[in-house]
Structure formats: structure tokens, C-alpha cells
C-alpha positions in Angstrom: -35.7 -12.9 8.3 -33.5 -12.4 5.1 -32.6 -15.0 2.8 -29.2 -16.7 2.6 -27.1 -15.4 -0.6 -24.6 -18.1 -1.9 -22.3 -17.4 -4.4 -20.2 -20.2 -5.5 -16.9 -19.7 -7.0 -14.6 -21.6 -9.7 -15.8 -25.0 -11.6 -17.9 -26.7 -8.7 -21.2 -26.2 -11.2 -19.9 -27.5 -14.3 -18.4 -30.7 -12.5 -22.1 -31.0 -11.6 -23.5 -30.9 -14.6 -24.6 -28.0 -15.4 -22.6 -26.7 -18.0 -22.3 -23.4 -16.1 -18.4 -22.4 -17.3 -16.0 -21.0 -14.5 -15.7 -17.9 -16.7 -19.7 -17.6 -17.0 -19.5 -17.9 -12.7 -17.3 -15.5 -13.0 -18.9 -13.2 -14.7 -22.4 -13.6 -12.8 -20.5 -13.1 -9.9 -19.1 -9.6 -10.9 -22.4 -8.3 -12.5 -24.3 -9.3 -9.0 -21.2 -7.7 -7.3 -21.6 -4.6 -9.3 -25.5 -4.1 -9.4 -25.7 -4.9 -5.5 -25.3 -1.7 -3.3 -21.9 -1.5 -1.8 -22.6 -1.4 2.0 -21.2 -3.7 4.9 -23.3 -7.0 5.4 -22.7 -10.3 7.0 -20.5 -12.2 5.0 -19.3 -16.2 5.2 -16.5 -17.0 3.1 -16.5 -20.6 3.5 -14.3 -23.5 2.8 -10.9 -22.0 1.1 -7.6 -22.1 2.6 -7.5 -19.4 4.7 -4.2 -17.5 5.7 -5.1 -15.4 9.0 -1.5 -14.0 8.3 1.2 -14.7 6.1 2.7 -17.6 8.6 -1.0 -18.9 10.0 -2.7 -21.2 7.4 -6.2 -22.9 8.1 -7.3 -25.5 5.7 -11.0 -25.7 4.8 -11.9 -22.6 7.3 -14.4 -20.1 7.4 -14.4 -16.1 7.3 -17.6 -14.4 8.7 -17.1 -10.3 8.0 -19.6 -8.6 9.8 -20.2 -5.0 10.8 -17.3 -3.8 8.4 -14.7 -6.1 10.3 -13.5 -9.8 10.6 -15.8 -11.4 13.3 -14.9 -14.9 13.3 -12.2 -17.1 11.2 -11.6 -20.7 11.6 -12.8 -24.5 10.7 -16.1 -25.5 11.4 -17.3 -21.4 12.3 -21.1 -21.8 11.9 -22.9 -19.4 8.9 -24.9 -16.6 10.8 -28.4 -17.0 9.3 -29.0 -14.1 6.4 -25.2 -13.8 5.5 -24.6 -13.9 1.8 -22.5 -17.2 1.3 -19.6 -17.3 -0.6 -18.1 -20.5 -1.3 -14.2 -20.7 -1.5 -13.6 -24.5 -2.0 -10.2 -25.0 -3.7 -9.7 -21.2 -3.6 -6.9 -18.8 -1.4 -8.3 -16.5 1.2 -6.0 -13.6 2.5 -6.3 -10.2 3.9 -6.7 -7.1 1.4 -3.3 -6.0 -0.2 -1.7 -2.7 0.7 0.7 -0.2 -1.2 3.2 1.0 0.6 4.2 3.7 -1.4 2.6 5.1 -4.3 1.0 8.2 -6.0 -2.3 6.4 -6.7 -5.2 9.2 -6.6 -2.8 12.2 -7.3 -1.5 11.6 -10.5 -3.7 10.3 -13.5 -1.7 11.1 -16.9 2.3 11.4 -15.5 3.2 13.7 -18.5 -0.2 15.6 -18.5 0.3 18.3 -16.0 -3.5 18.8 -15.5 -3.5 15.3 -14.6 -0.7 15.3 -12.0 -0.8 16.8 -8.4 1.6 14.7 -6.4 4.7 15.5 -7.9 7.4 18.5 -7.0 10.0 20.0 -8.9 12.8 22.1 -7.3 11.4 23.4 -4.1 13.0 21.9 -1.4 10.4 21.8 1.3 7.0 21.4 0.9 6.4 19.3 4.2 2.5 21.1 4.5 1.4 19.4 1.5 -1.6 17.3 2.5 -2.0 14.2 -0.1 -5.9 14.3 1.7 -6.3 17.4 0.3 -5.8 16.4 -3.4 -6.6 12.6 -3.4 -9.1 11.9 -6.5 -10.9 8.8 -5.5 -12.3 9.0 -9.1 -9.3 8.1 -10.3 -9.4 5.4 -13.5 -6.6 3.6 -11.9 -8.5 3.0 -8.4 -11.2 0.1 -9.9 -8.0 -1.2 -11.8 -5.7 -2.0 -8.6 -9.2 -3.5 -6.7 -8.9 -6.0 -9.8 -5.1 -6.6 -8.4 -6.7 -7.3 -4.5 -5.1 -4.3 -3.4 -7.7 -2.5 -1.0 -5.8 0.4 0.4 -2.9 2.2 -0.1 -0.2 4.7 1.4 -0.2 7.6 -1.5 1.6 10.6 -1.3 3.9 13.1 -3.0 7.4 13.5 -4.2 9.8 15.8 -5.4 12.4 18.0 -3.0 14.3 17.4 0.2 10.5 17.0 2.0 7.7 16.7 -0.8 4.6 16.3 2.1 2.1 14.1 3.8 0.7 10.8 2.8 -2.2 9.3 3.4 -3.7 6.0 3.8 -6.9 5.5 1.8 -9.3 2.9 1.3 -10.2 1.8 -1.9 -13.3 1.1 -2.0 -15.9 1.8 -4.5 -18.6 4.0 -4.7 -16.9 7.8 -2.9 -15.5 10.3 -4.9 -13.8 11.9 -2.3 -13.4 9.1 0.9 -12.5 9.7 4.4 -9.0 8.3 4.5 -8.1 5.5 6.8 -5.3 8.0 8.1 -5.3 11.6 6.6 -1.6 11.7 7.9 0.2 8.1 7.2 3.9 9.8 7.0 6.0 12.5 5.9 7.4 12.1 2.5 11.3 13.0 2.3 14.4 12.3 0.0 18.2 12.0 -0.1 20.4 11.7 -3.1 21.2 13.8 -5.9 17.8 14.9 -6.9 16.5 15.8 -3.6 17.6 19.6 -3.9 18.1 21.8 -6.9 22.0 21.7 -6.9 21.8 17.9 -7.0 24.6 17.2 -4.5 23.9 14.7 -2.0 26.3 15.8 0.6 24.3 19.2 0.4 21.0 17.2 0.6 22.4 16.2 3.7 23.5 19.3 5.3 20.1 21.1 4.3 18.0 18.4 6.2 20.1 18.6 9.1 19.7 22.4 9.0 15.8 22.1 8.4 15.6 19.7 11.9 17.2 22.0 13.8 15.2 24.7 12.8 12.1 22.6 13.3 13.2 22.0 17.0 14.0 26.0 17.4 10.5 26.5 16.3 8.8 24.2 18.6 10.6 25.6 21.5 10.2 28.9 20.6 6.8 29.6 18.8 6.1 32.9 19.9 9.4 34.6 18.9 9.1 33.3 15.7 5.2 35.1 15.5 7.1 38.4 16.6 9.7 37.7 13.8 12.0 37.7 16.9 14.2 34.6 15.4 16.5 34.5 12.6 15.6 33.0 9.3 15.0 29.9 9.3 15.2 27.1 6.5 11.4 26.4 6.0 8.3 28.5 6.4 5.8 28.6 9.5 3.1 25.8 8.1 6.1 23.4 7.4 7.6 23.4 10.4 4.6 22.9 12.1 4.1 20.2 9.8 7.3 18.7 10.6 6.9 19.1 14.7 5.4 15.5 14.8 8.1 13.9 12.7 10.8 15.6 14.8 8.8 13.8 18.1 8.6 10.5 16.4 5.1 11.0 16.2 4.9 10.4 12.5 7.1 8.3 10.3 9.5 9.8 7.9 10.0 7.9 4.9 12.9 8.7 2.9 13.4 7.7 -0.7 16.9 6.6 -1.1 18.9 4.3 -3.2 22.6 4.5 -2.7 24.4 3.4 0.1 25.6 6.5 1.2 22.4 8.0 1.1 20.5 5.1 2.9 23.6 5.4 5.5 23.3 9.6 5.6 19.3 8.8 6.1 20.5 6.3 9.4 22.6 8.9 10.9 20.1 12.0 10.6 17.7 9.5 12.1 19.9 8.7 15.2 20.9 12.2 15.9 17.1 13.1 15.9 15.3 9.9 17.1 13.5 10.0 14.1 11.1 7.0 13.0 12.2 6.7 9.6 11.4 4.0 6.7 13.4 4.0 3.3 11.6 3.7 0.0 13.2 2.4 -3.2 16.8 0.8 -1.0 18.2 -0.2 -4.0 21.7 -0.7 -2.1 20.2 -1.2 0.6 21.2 -4.9 1.2 24.5 -3.6 1.5 23.6 -1.9 5.0 21.6 -4.9 6.3 23.1 -5.5 9.2 22.8 -1.8 10.4 19.3 -1.3 9.1 18.2 -4.3 11.3 19.9 -3.1 14.1 18.1 0.2 13.8 14.7 -1.2 13.2 14.1 0.8 10.1 12.3 -1.2 7.4 12.5 -0.7 3.6 10.2 -0.8 1.4 11.0 -2.0 -2.2 10.1 -2.8 -5.9 12.1 -6.2 -6.8 11.9 -5.1 -10.0 13.9 -2.2 -10.1 17.0 -3.5 -10.7 18.7 -1.2 -13.0 21.5 1.5 -11.7 19.5 5.0 -12.0 23.0 6.9 -11.4 26.6 5.9 -10.7 26.5 6.6 -7.4 23.9 3.1 -6.7 25.6 0.7 -8.9 25.1 -2.2 -6.7 21.4 -3.1 -7.2 20.4 -6.7 -7.1 17.6 -9.0 -7.6 17.6 -10.8 -4.9 17.4 -6.9 -2.4 14.3 -7.8 -0.5 15.7 -11.7 0.4 18.9 -10.0 1.6 17.3 -7.7 3.9 14.5 -10.1 5.3 17.2 -12.8 5.9 19.0 -9.8 8.3 16.3 -9.6 10.4 15.1 -6.2 8.1 11.7 -5.2 7.9 10.7 -5.9 4.0 7.3 -4.1 2.6 7.1 -4.3 -1.6 5.2 -1.6 -3.2 5.3 -0.7 -7.2 6.6 2.6 -5.5 5.0 5.5 -7.4 3.1 4.3 -10.5 -0.7 4.3 -10.2 -1.4 2.3 -13.3 1.0 -0.3 -11.7 -0.7 -0.8 -8.3 -2.6 -3.6 -10.1 0.8 -5.9 -10.6 1.6 -5.5 -6.4 1.2 -9.3 -5.7 3.3 -9.9 -9.2 6.2 -8.1 -7.2 5.5 -10.0 -4.4 5.9 -13.2 -6.4 9.2 -11.8 -8.4 10.7 -11.2 -4.9 9.6 -14.6 -3.6 11.3 -16.2 -6.8 14.4 -14.4 -6.1 14.9 -16.2 -2.7 12.5 -14.3 -0.4 10.3 -17.0 1.6 6.9 -17.1 0.4 5.3 -16.4 3.7 7.5 -12.8 4.2 6.4 -12.4 0.6 3.0 -12.3 1.2 3.5 -10.5 4.6 5.3 -8.0 2.6 1.6 -6.3 0.8 -0.1 -7.2 3.9 0.9 -7.0 7.5 4.0 -5.2 7.1 2.9 -2.5 5.4 0.5 -2.3 8.4 3.1 -2.3 10.7 5.1 0.3 9.2 2.5 2.6 9.2 1.0 1.6 12.9 -1.7 -0.3 12.1 -0.8 -4.1 13.6 -3.7 -6.0 14.3 -6.3 -3.3 12.5 -5.3 -4.5 8.9 -3.2 -6.3 6.3 -4.3 -9.9 8.5 -7.6 -12.2 9.3 -7.4 -11.7 13.0 -10.5 -11.0 15.1 -11.6 -7.3 15.0 -9.5 -6.6 12.1 -10.7 -4.5 9.2 -13.4 -6.4 6.8 -11.1 -6.3 3.7 -10.4 -9.5 2.5 -9.8 -11.1 -1.1 -10.6 -14.8 -2.4 -8.2 -15.8 -5.1 -8.3 -18.7 -7.7 -5.1 -19.9 -6.4 -1.7 -18.7 -5.4 -1.9 -15.1 -4.9 1.9 -14.9 -5.8 1.3 -16.6 -9.2 0.7 -14.7 -12.1 -1.9 -16.7 -13.7 -3.9 -16.5 -10.0 -6.4 -13.5 -10.3 -9.0 -12.1 -7.5 -12.2 -13.4 -8.0 -14.1 -11.7 -4.8 -12.8 -8.4 -3.4 -14.1 -7.1 -0.1 -13.3 -3.8 1.5 -14.9 -3.0 4.9 -17.1 -5.8 4.8 -18.6 -4.6 1.1 -18.2 -6.9 -1.5 -16.6 -4.5 -4.5 -17.1 -4.2 -8.3 -14.4 -5.8 -10.3 -15.8 -3.6 -13.1 -13.2 -1.1 -14.7 -12.8 1.5 -17.4 -10.8 -1.3 -19.5 -13.6 -3.8 -18.7 -16.4 -1.5 -19.9 -14.5 -0.6 -23.3 -14.2 -4.4 -23.7 -17.9 -5.5 -23.2 -18.6 -2.3 -25.2 -16.7 -3.4 -28.5 -17.0 -7.0 -28.0 -20.2 -7.3 -30.4 -19.6 -4.4 -33.2 -22.6 -4.1 -35.4 -21.8 -5.5 -39.0 
């Protein structure tokens, strides 16, 4: 039988007189995690304040992770023989965070063309683009995101009326091209002045309506299209084919829109075609909170994006997320696009809470809410039995800036929190004299 492995976090050892500091314990634990192979095992996280869901808290509870999934959670749960034991007394335990709208793994250096594979120019429709075909699991931003407790992300392209298909990816260490959680998580699109080359928001809505009319025509007359016996359509065959699941409501259509007029237009197009949509950005979404709630359309917001980008969206405000949530709109929080900022996801949620969003909804906005938006209710974003074994042990309140992720588990495997930056720090900490 395998020996019981124990990892104690915090000041407990120092308080028992060993003289070991909190930082030394943290470094020791990180080095052990880095040296160990990233493989699923039985793990027991013992004694922490466990948020099974954002609205369900258990004190002095134990979380058992087995075979890559949550096996047991509760107070008084027995630790299985041979399990790796992680002491979490005085700590907070949550599900791994989910970044809902990023370009992580697609953009390495934003202003360098060779490091940018996720942002398009003037081409209006490139629905056939698949993030899963371009995703770089070796991006230096991925380990940095893990240090912020982010365990998975919906990453996808931007630019044009329809940018392409996003993917839901795990941020687990050790695979250059990891299998995505979901190869097609959503279709990404945009309405507003930047959606088409002419810069006309009205023309963008016209083009989107025309596009879905043509997708419907193509769906019903594929044979005629293949024989070149149909009129010229608004997109090519591959793009039309990729949009059929969107038209049928099987794939969500995530529409970037900030101005009230653009969000209203997105709601109208969705109602006409019965599309399952979500709004990303939503600077003026608070002005349509009742309409969004009635249509059950979620909004993915960055609470720090409070500067008007153009004259069409002047009424942005810091309490956007709070107003939307109060009206009953499903709200997720995201860093929206910037790969290097994914690590700050919990900080974004904390800022929303500081501006009126209830704490429980702030945590849900970066855990269970993205899972619900992208069709993974009960599979991710919670610590319910049977959910994915994506777990984070925090030094304190995860929405506080001074808190850090002390242990990150993805798919039942403890992850290294080593990054390019930490390696540079260690390299140059003791320079030869």
C-alpha cells in the first residue's frame, strides 16, 4: 500500500516551533509539485473552508479527488488510505476558475504578427476558423494564468462580423497540444462599428441578417449549392457549414457588443432566428438589463473596462455587473481577450464585488456561471460530486488581492506553479560577485 503523502500549508509548522516559515513551506510544496509527474491520483484536501458552489459553504470540510473527479466532499469525510493529503486549515477551497472570453494560446505577442494567431482584420466572415487547430499549449501565459487559480479557459478569435469558433481548453501542465475540453465551445461574432470594414453599425446588422438568411438557404439546399445552382451567398461553403449549428441553436453565438444600440440589435437578430447568444463586453448592457433578463441572455463583462471607447457607448459604469445581476441577468466576469491578464481574473471579480455585486455572485461569475453559459453545468465550476477535479486552495478570500493560490489541481493532478518569471527570479537572485 502506498504511503500517505502530507502537504501542510500556512504557518502551522512554524507555530509548532519548527522555525519553518510560511514562505519556506510554500516553496517546498511548489518544488514537490514541480518534481512530481502531473498525473491523476487520489488527493484529500482536509480542513478548509470549502465552497462547493458559490452559495454553499462548508467549514472544516474535506474534498476527495479521485480519478480526475470530485469523489467526496463534506465535513467528517474519511481520508482514503494512500491518498496525498493536503492540509487546508485556515484556507479557502474553491473550484478552479474559468476564464470565459480570452485569446490565451492564440496571441503570444499582441503587436508581433508571428505571435498573433487569433485576431483578424477586415475579412467579415471566417466562421470555419477553429481555435483548436491553432491553440498553442506552450504559451508562456498559460503557467502564469495557473498561478492565478485559472484552470480552464474559453479561448477564441476576434475580428470581423464572425470571427470563428472558440475552444474550451484545460490549462493543465505537460502537454504542448492538449486535448480540448470542448473543441467547439461557441461561435464568436461582433456587432458595432468595428464589425465590418465600412464601420457602419447599421450595415453590420444588415450583413448579419443576410448571413443567417443564407445559412438557412444553404442548410435546406446543400445539393443545389454544390451544383452551383443557387444564387451567390454571403459566405463560402465552409463558413456556411460552420454556422449551421449556430442557426439551429446547438452552438452558442457569443457577440461582442458594447453600445446599447448594438446589444439591442443582437437581441433582435437572436429573437428572429432563435439563436442562443451571449453578449461579451456589454459596456452599456445595464441599460438593457430587463430585456436581457427576459431573453435569458448572459453577459460576460470586464468590470474594469469603464472608459467609453467611442461616441456610441458613453454610458459605461463601474457597477454594470451589479446592476445586471440584480435584474436577473446571468453574469460572467472575464479579462476579455488579453492573454497576459488571465491571471488577474479573480481580481476582476473582486472589483465587481467592490462595486456592488454580491460576493457569492462574484465567485460564481468566475466559476459556475461560465460553465452554465457554455453548457457544462455540474461538470465544471463547482465541487459537486462527479465534477471535474479542478480545485484551488487559497491562502484566504480568493477575491482579495493579497490572497494567493497555494495549490492548483487540474484534472486530479497537482500542478506546478513555476513560470518563466519565477525561473528568471531564481536565476538572477544570487548573481556571482
